[in-house]
C-alpha positions as CSV (number, residue, x, y, z in Angstrom):
1,M,105.5,135.9,121.5
2,E,104.5,136.3,117.9
3,V,101.3,134.5,118.6
4,Y,100.5,137.0,121.4
5,N,101.3,140.0,119.2
6,W,99.0,138.6,116.4
7,L,96.2,138.0,118.9
8,Y,96.6,141.5,120.4
9,E,96.4,143.1,116.9
10,Y,93.4,140.9,116.0
11,L,91.5,141.9,119.2
12,I,92.3,145.6,118.7
13,L,91.2,145.5,115.1
14,N,87.9,143.9,116.0
15,F,87.3,146.2,118.9
16,T,88.1,149.3,116.8
17,L,85.8,148.1,114.0
18,S,83.0,147.4,116.5
19,L,82.9,151.1,117.4
20,V,82.8,152.2,113.8
21,Y,80.3,149.5,112.7
22,A,77.4,151.2,114.4
23,Q,77.5,154.4,112.4
24,S,79.5,153.9,109.2
25,K,78.9,153.0,105.6
26,L,81.4,152.6,102.8
27,L,80.6,154.0,99.4
28,F,82.6,152.3,96.6
29,T,82.6,152.1,92.8
30,T,83.3,149.0,90.6
31,Q,84.9,148.8,87.2
32,H,82.4,149.7,84.3
33,A,79.6,149.0,86.7
34,S,78.1,150.6,89.8
35,I,78.2,152.8,92.8
36,K,77.5,150.7,95.8
37,E,77.0,151.1,99.6
38,F,78.4,148.7,102.1
39,D,76.9,148.7,105.6
40,I,79.7,147.9,108.0
41,Q,77.4,146.7,110.8
42,T,75.2,144.4,108.7
43,R,77.6,143.8,105.8
44,Q,74.7,144.4,103.5
45,V,75.6,145.7,100.0
46,T,73.2,148.0,98.1
47,V,73.6,149.1,94.5
48,L,73.0,152.9,94.6
49,Y,73.4,153.5,90.8
50,E,74.3,151.5,87.8
51,L,77.0,153.6,86.2
52,G,78.2,151.5,83.2
53,T,81.4,153.5,83.3
54,T,84.7,153.8,85.3
55,V,85.1,156.0,88.3
56,Y,88.4,156.2,90.1
57,S,87.5,158.6,93.0
58,I,84.5,159.8,95.0
59,D,84.2,162.5,97.6
60,Y,81.5,164.0,99.8
61,H,80.4,167.4,100.9
62,Y,78.8,167.0,104.3
63,K,77.1,170.4,104.4
64,N,75.2,170.0,101.2
65,K,75.0,166.2,101.4
66,Q,76.3,165.6,97.9
67,V,78.5,162.9,96.5
68,Y,80.8,164.0,93.7
69,F,82.7,161.8,91.2
70,P,84.5,162.1,87.8
71,R,83.6,159.8,84.9
72,Y,86.9,158.7,83.5
73,F,85.9,158.0,79.9
74,N,83.0,160.5,79.8
75,N,85.2,163.5,80.7
76,D,82.8,165.0,83.2
77,I,82.0,165.4,86.9
78,M,78.6,164.3,88.3
79,T,76.9,164.5,91.6
80,F,74.0,163.0,93.6
81,R,72.4,163.6,97.0
82,Y,73.2,161.1,99.7
83,P,71.6,159.7,101.7
84,A,68.4,159.7,99.6
85,H,65.4,157.4,98.8
86,S,66.4,157.4,95.2
87,I,69.5,158.4,93.4
88,E,69.4,161.1,90.7
89,L,72.6,162.1,88.9
90,H,73.2,165.7,88.1
91,Y,75.9,167.1,85.7
92,I,78.4,169.6,87.2
93,V,81.1,170.3,84.6
94,S,82.9,169.0,81.6
95,T,86.6,168.1,82.0
96,G,89.7,167.5,79.9
97,S,90.7,163.9,79.1
98,K,90.6,161.1,81.6
99,P,89.7,162.8,84.9
100,A,90.8,160.3,87.6
101,G,91.3,162.0,90.9
102,L,88.8,164.3,92.6
103,A,88.7,166.0,95.9
104,I,86.2,168.4,97.6
105,D,87.3,171.5,99.5
106,S,84.2,171.8,101.9
107,I,85.6,174.9,103.5
108,R,86.0,177.0,100.3
109,N,83.4,175.1,98.3
110,H,85.7,174.0,95.5
111,I,86.1,170.9,93.4
112,Y,89.6,169.8,92.4
113,W,90.4,167.1,89.9
114,T,93.2,165.6,87.8
115,E,93.2,165.2,84.1
116,N,95.5,164.2,81.3
117,V,95.2,166.2,78.0
118,L,97.6,164.4,75.6
119,S,100.9,164.5,77.5
120,N,100.0,167.5,79.6
121,G,98.7,166.4,83.0
122,R,96.8,169.0,84.9
123,I,95.0,169.8,88.1
124,V,91.9,171.9,87.7
125,R,89.5,173.6,90.1
126,C,85.9,174.9,89.9
127,D,83.1,176.0,92.2
128,L,80.6,173.4,93.4
129,D,78.2,174.4,90.6
130,G,80.8,174.0,87.9
131,S,81.5,177.7,87.4
132,N,84.9,179.5,87.6
133,V,87.0,176.7,86.1
134,K,90.7,177.4,86.7
135,V,93.9,175.4,85.9
136,I,95.9,175.1,89.1
137,A,98.9,173.1,87.8
138,Q,100.0,171.7,84.5
139,S,102.8,169.9,82.7
140,L,102.5,167.1,85.3
141,D,103.5,163.5,84.8
142,Y,100.1,161.5,84.7
143,P,98.5,162.9,87.9
144,F,96.0,160.2,89.0
145,V,95.1,160.9,92.7
146,I,94.4,164.1,94.6
147,R,93.5,164.5,98.2
148,L,92.9,167.7,100.2
149,D,93.6,168.6,103.8
150,A,91.5,171.8,103.6
151,I,91.8,172.6,107.3
152,N,95.6,172.9,107.0
153,S,95.5,174.0,103.4
154,W,97.4,171.1,101.9
155,M,96.9,169.4,98.6
156,Y,98.4,165.9,98.2
157,V,99.0,164.5,94.6
158,V,100.1,161.3,93.0
159,E,101.9,161.6,89.7
160,R,101.4,157.9,88.9
161,S,104.8,157.0,87.6
162,S,106.9,159.7,89.2
163,K,106.2,160.9,92.7
164,I,103.9,161.6,95.6
165,Y,104.0,165.1,97.0
166,R,102.1,167.8,98.8
167,Q,101.9,171.5,98.4
168,R,100.0,174.4,100.0
169,L,96.8,175.4,98.4
170,G,97.6,178.5,96.4
171,S,101.3,177.7,96.3
172,S,103.5,175.9,93.7
173,K,106.2,174.7,96.1
174,Q,106.2,170.9,96.5
175,E,107.2,168.8,99.5
176,K,108.0,165.3,98.2
177,I,106.7,162.3,100.2
178,E,108.0,159.5,98.0
179,T,109.7,159.0,94.6
180,V,107.6,156.4,92.7
181,F,109.6,153.9,90.6
182,M,106.7,151.5,90.4
183,N,103.2,152.7,89.5
184,T,100.9,153.9,92.3
185,S,97.2,154.1,91.6
186,C,95.8,155.1,95.0
187,M,96.6,157.3,98.0
188,D,94.9,158.8,101.0
189,I,95.9,161.0,104.0
190,D,95.8,160.9,107.7
191,M,95.1,164.6,108.3
192,E,95.7,164.5,112.0
193,N,99.2,163.2,111.7
194,E,99.9,164.6,108.2
195,R,100.8,161.1,106.8
196,A,100.1,159.8,103.4
197,Y,99.2,156.1,102.7
198,W,99.5,154.5,99.3
199,I,99.8,151.1,97.6
200,V,102.6,150.1,95.2
201,D,101.2,148.3,92.2
202,L,104.0,145.8,91.6
203,T,104.6,144.8,95.2
204,G,101.2,145.1,96.7
205,N,102.8,146.9,99.7
206,L,100.6,149.4,101.5
207,N,103.1,152.1,102.5
208,S,103.0,155.2,104.7
209,G,105.2,158.3,104.8
210,M,105.6,161.9,105.7
211,A,106.7,164.9,103.8
212,N,110.3,165.3,102.7
213,E,110.5,161.5,102.2
214,T,110.8,160.8,105.9
215,D,109.6,157.8,107.9
216,V,108.5,155.8,104.9
217,K,107.4,152.3,105.9
218,T,105.4,149.3,104.8
219,V,102.2,149.0,106.9
220,I,100.4,146.0,105.2
221,N,101.4,143.5,102.5
222,T,98.1,143.2,100.6
223,N,99.3,140.2,98.6
224,C,97.8,141.9,95.5
225,K,100.3,142.6,92.8
226,S,99.9,143.9,89.3
227,P,99.3,143.0,86.6
228,T,97.2,140.0,87.8
229,C,95.8,141.9,90.8
230,T,95.2,145.7,91.1
231,N,94.9,148.0,94.2
232,N,93.0,151.1,93.0
233,A,91.4,152.3,96.2
234,I,92.4,153.3,99.7
235,N,90.6,155.3,102.4
236,I,91.8,156.3,105.9
237,F,89.4,156.7,108.7
238,G,90.9,157.2,112.2
239,K,93.2,154.2,112.7
240,N,91.5,152.1,110.1
241,V,92.6,151.8,106.5
242,Y,90.1,150.5,104.0
243,F,91.4,149.3,100.6
244,S,90.7,147.2,97.6
245,N,92.4,144.0,96.8
246,H,91.2,144.0,93.2
247,N,87.6,142.9,93.7
248,Q,87.9,142.6,97.5
249,L,86.9,145.3,100.0
250,A,89.4,145.0,102.9
251,V,90.3,146.7,106.2
252,G,93.3,146.9,108.4
253,L,95.0,149.2,110.9
254,T,97.4,152.0,110.1
255,S,100.0,150.6,112.5
256,Q,103.0,148.9,111.0
257,G,102.8,145.1,110.6
258,S,99.1,144.8,111.0
259,G,97.1,142.2,109.0
260,F,93.8,142.8,107.3
261,T,90.3,141.5,107.1
262,V,88.3,141.0,103.9
263,L,84.8,142.6,104.3
264,Y,83.3,141.8,101.0
265,N,84.0,140.2,97.6
266,D,82.6,141.8,94.5
267,T,82.3,140.4,91.0
268,N,84.2,143.4,89.5
269,R,87.3,145.3,90.4
270,I,86.8,148.0,93.1
271,D,88.1,151.4,91.9
272,S,87.3,153.8,94.7
273,I,86.2,153.9,98.4
274,Y,84.8,156.6,100.6
275,S,83.9,156.1,104.3
276,Y,80.6,157.9,105.1
277,I,80.3,158.6,108.8
278,L,77.0,159.3,110.4
279,G,78.4,160.6,113.6
280,K,81.6,161.2,115.5
281,I,83.5,158.0,116.2
282,I,86.3,157.5,118.7
283,T,88.7,154.7,118.2
284,Y,90.8,153.2,120.9
285,V,94.0,151.7,119.5
């Protein structure tokens, strides 16, 4: 019976991926190195830009066709047009110390990011051109990841050594998703089902849960455990979950107990992933 279940999941995973392959690319960053593009159909990897610095998050504004990312040690946010024949970086805004997480509100045209100024973790917002900088929250415990569900006005945050929670944009009331006893460095959300997905550093477990700490479960064991192996990136698209196993780019399903497939091996650690979709994809799982 277990063999049949495994075969079913394997066939479903490959069928789902085949629908996405035709129109998807993954953008990802590598430690102290590059922003790269992975073509899911051909598995060809293209270096878009040699960064020479660390980037822990990337996001995209589909209307103005711009990629945005924070440079962790440079304390700034940069952007470039994508797709484009050649990549030219443009400066947006200076930040406080160690900007790690970044998210774009494409509806209200805002950039949100996390930063840690001494012991004061903050969430900050500005307009797309870098103007109107405003501190949204402060006195946080090492905020490292931020995700937005702009349609439903939710902001999801990982305080790396403390908790994962969400709150309404414009509100300070938090709904806790998980208490974090072991560091978590990455998180993404399934907006349709209002679920968060994250990877626990010390166990390598890719977990999922809803607000108010309900229905928390392990979806995938990535077999990547810190400090020897680091999971810094995760991206949800439909029923697919893309994630990094240190230097591996991998994909699995969001259903509990699924395995995963390694798509690509890099020479450096992968620190962020973004799925760029050229058209509407329907997955059947």
